[in-house]
C-alpha positions in Angstrom: 9.6 -1.8 23.7 9.8 1.9 22.8 6.8 2.6 20.4 9.0 4.5 17.9 11.4 1.6 17.8 8.5 -0.8 17.4 7.3 1.3 14.4 10.8 1.3 12.9 11.2 -2.5 13.3 7.7 -3.3 12.0 8.2 -1.3 8.8 11.8 -2.5 8.4 10.5 -6.1 8.7 7.9 -5.4 6.0 10.2 -3.7 3.6 13.0 -6.2 4.0 10.7 -9.2 3.3 8.5 -7.9 0.5 9.1 -7.8 -3.3 7.2 -5.7 -5.8 6.6 -2.2 -4.3 3.7 -0.5 -2.7 0.9 -2.7 -4.0 2.7 -5.9 -3.1 3.2 -4.5 0.4 -0.5 -4.0 1.0 -1.1 -7.5 2.3 1.9 -7.2 4.6 0.6 -3.8 5.9 -2.8 -5.4 6.4 -1.4 -8.3 8.4 1.1 -6.4 10.5 -0.7 -3.1 11.0 -4.3 -4.2 11.2 -4.3 -7.8 12.3 -1.2 -8.2 14.5 -0.6 -4.7 15.9 -4.1 -3.2 15.7 -2.6 0.2 14.9 -5.1 0.7 12.1 -8.5 -0.7 11.1 -9.0 -2.1 7.5 -10.9 1.1 6.7 -8.1 3.3 8.0 -5.5 1.3 6.0 -7.7 1.7 2.9 -8.0 5.5 3.5 -4.2 5.9 4.1 -3.4 3.9 1.0 -5.8 5.9 -1.1 -4.2 9.2 0.1 -0.7 7.6 -0.4 -1.5 6.9 -4.0 -2.5 10.4 -4.9 0.3 12.2 -3.2 3.8 12.6 -4.7 6.3 9.8 -3.9 6.4 6.1 -3.5 3.2 4.5 -2.3 4.9 2.2 0.3 6.8 5.1 1.8 3.8 7.4 1.8 1.7 4.7 3.4 4.3 4.1 6.1 4.7 7.8 6.7 0.9 8.3 7.1 0.6 5.2 9.3 3.4 6.4 11.5 1.9 9.8 11.8 -1.5 8.3 12.6 -0.1 6.2 15.4 2.6 8.4 16.9 2.5 11.8 15.3 5.5 13.4 13.6 8.1 11.2 15.4 6.1 8.1 14.4 6.0 9.3 10.8 9.8 9.7 10.8 10.5 6.3 12.4 8.0 4.5 10.1 9.5 6.2 7.1 13.1 5.3 8.1 11.9 1.7 8.8 10.4 1.4 5.3 13.5 2.9 3.6 16.6 1.6 5.4 16.4 -2.1 4.5 15.7 -1.7 0.8 18.5 0.9 0.5 21.0 -1.5 2.1 19.7 -4.5 0.1 19.6 -2.7 -3.2 23.1 -1.3 -2.6 24.5 -4.8 -2.0 22.6 -6.4 -5.0 23.6 -3.6 -7.3 27.2 -4.3 -6.7 26.8 -7.9 -8.0 23.6 -7.7 -10.2 25.2 -7.7 -13.6 27.3 -10.7 -12.8 24.2 -12.9 -12.2 21.3 -11.1 -13.9 21.4 -13.4 -17.0 21.7 -16.6 -14.9 18.7 -18.9 -15.8 18.3 -19.9 -12.2 17.9 -16.3 -11.1 15.4 -15.7 -13.9 13.4 -18.7 -12.9 13.4 -17.6 -9.2 12.2 -14.1 -10.2 9.4 -15.6 -12.3 8.2 -17.5 -9.3 8.5 -14.4 -7.0 6.5 -12.3 -9.5 3.7 -14.9 -9.6 3.7 -14.9 -5.8 3.5 -11.1 -5.6 0.5 -11.2 -7.9 -1.3 -13.7 -5.8 -0.6 -11.7 -2.6 -2.0 -8.5 -4.3 -5.1 -10.3 -5.4 -5.7 -11.8 -1.9 -5.3 -8.4 -0.3 -7.6 -6.8 -3.0 -10.3 -9.3 -2.2 -10.1 -8.6 1.5 -10.2 -4.9 1.0 -13.0 -5.1 -1.6 -15.2 -6.7 1.1 -14.6 -3.7 3.4 -14.8 -1.0 0.7 -17.7 -2.0 -1.5 -20.6 -1.2 0.8 -23.5 -0.7 -1.6 -24.4 -0.4 -5.2 -23.0 3.1 -5.7 -19.6 2.1 -4.3 -19.7 -1.0 -6.5 -20.2 1.3 -9.6 -17.4 3.6 -8.4 -15.2 0.5 -8.1 -16.2 -0.7 -11.6 -15.7 2.7 -13.2 -12.3 3.2 -11.7 -11.2 -0.3 -12.6 -12.3 0.1 -16.2 -10.7 3.6 -16.5 -7.5 2.4 -14.9 -7.3 -0.8 -16.9 -8.4 0.4 -20.4 -7.9 4.2 -20.4 -4.8 4.4 -18.3 -5.9 7.4 -16.2 -3.6 8.5 -13.4 -4.4 7.0 -10.0 -4.4 10.5 -8.5 -7.2 11.6 -10.9 -9.1 8.4 -10.2 -8.8 8.8 -6.4 -9.7 12.4 -6.5 -12.7 11.7 -8.8 -13.9 8.9 -6.6 -13.6 11.1 -3.6 -15.6 13.9 -5.2 -18.2 11.4 -6.2 -18.5 10.2 -2.6 -18.8 13.7 -1.4 -21.5 14.6 -4.0 -23.4 11.3 -3.5 -23.6 11.7 0.3 -24.5 15.4 0.0 -27.4 14.6 -2.3 -28.6 11.9 0.0 -28.1 14.4 2.9 -26.3 11.9 5.0 -24.4 13.2 8.1 -20.6 12.8 8.1 -19.3 9.5 9.6 
């Protein structure tokens, strides 16, 4: 199969079967892009997702664009971005035409309650897997803890947190005089 078509179909499959936005898509990205396709490593997915969070736009779209670029350059970025965007645009257009007629239906509300709980579980599962790859030593644990506390209780912007953590990493490794990876 054409590699660009494969990128498009992979991201279209992810975006058409996932509820909850960029964070909810992370386990799907991990399964498809790392485990099934081997287009990325866990570490690369973490890096792309971190950059996607601190750049303007939707995290899922940014992650898809960066992954497409990483695997196939500019054409890959375009195909991955189209793949992540086309299914939701079609689905949302169809749902919006009928939404108000069934939004208050108790069965719809019950189903959405279950879907939200499922999305939370998927995000936690993905977080645990990524935690194991990202927390390498005591300093990275303290960065994790500080960012978690600042995000949860202070409400700092993810962009500020990512940039701050990146600067800490640069400073820490410079002080330790470690060579670049």
